[in-house]
N, C-alpha and C positions, 0 to 999 in steps of 0.2 A: 504493500500500499504506499510505502514511503516513496517508492520510485514514481508512482503516479501523481502523488502530491507534488513532488519536486519538479516534474515535467509540467504539470499544470501551472505551477508558479512561474516557471520559466517562459512558458508560452504566453502567460498573462502579461509578464513584463514586456516580452517582445511585441505583443499586440499593442499595448499601450505606447510604447515608444514608436512603433510604426505609425499609429494614428496621429501622435503628436508631430512626427516628421511630415506626414502628408498634410497636416493642417498648416505646417510652416511652408509648405510648398516645395518640398525637396524632390519631388518625383518618386515614382514607384520603385525603381531599381535602387536608387541611392538610399531612399528611406528603408528599404529592406535590409540593405547592408548595414547601415547605421544601427537599426533596431537589433539585428543579430549581434553586432559587436557589443553594443551597450548592455543587452541582456545578459551576455556572457560575462562581462566585467562585473555587473551588479550581483549575479549569481555566484561568481567566484569569490567576491569580496565579502559578501554578506549572507550568503546561504551555505556556509561551511558544514554546519551541523546537519542540515537537511540533505546535503549532497552525500555526506558520509553515511547517513542512514540509508539513503537510496543505494549506494554502492554496496553496503553490507547486505541488503535484502537481495540485491541481484547475485551477489556472491554466494549466499546461502542457497538460492534457488538452483544455481548451476553447480554446486559443490558436490552433488550426489547424495548428500545426507538428508535432503529435504524429501518429504513424502510426495508421491506423484500426485499430480492434479488430475482428478477423474471426476466425470460427470455421474449423476445418479444412475443413468442407464448403463454405463460402464461398470459401476460398482455392482449393480444387479446382475449383469452378465457374468462378472467374475464370480460372485457368489454362486450363481447356478452352475457354472463350470466347475468350481471346487466342490460343490455338494455331489455333482455327477460323478467326478473322479473318486471321491471318497466312497460312494455307493457302488461303483464299478472298477475295482482296482485292476482287474485284468484287461480291460478295455484299452486298446492303444489305437489312436486314430491313425489311418493310413493316408498317405498323400494320393490324390487321384492319379490314375495311370496317364503318362504323357502320350500324346499323339505323335505319330512318326514325323509329322511335319513341323513339330515343335522341337524336335531333338536337335540340340545344338552341336552334337558330334558329327553330323553329316554336313558336308559342305556342298554348296550349290555350284 
């Protein structure tokens, strides 16, 4: 959540500076460049704690120790598969047979 808050604040700063630059009559391209640079400077100088929290949340998510994000349907499917596997320990699913035209060992 920290990442989204930080991103929203930076986008808000960028939009505010962009509107101000356009109001001053600087033109679209120059206003956009100035807005991005000023938003970067403001966030770099004043949003250090928020930036560090966002970086920590991203690091945690990609570290491998975070639990997987699953939808309710994916959780129900996993529970059904687990219960089926527990009830039928000898069942081993087999891959469907490959058609001859799909075989990668034959060259054309």
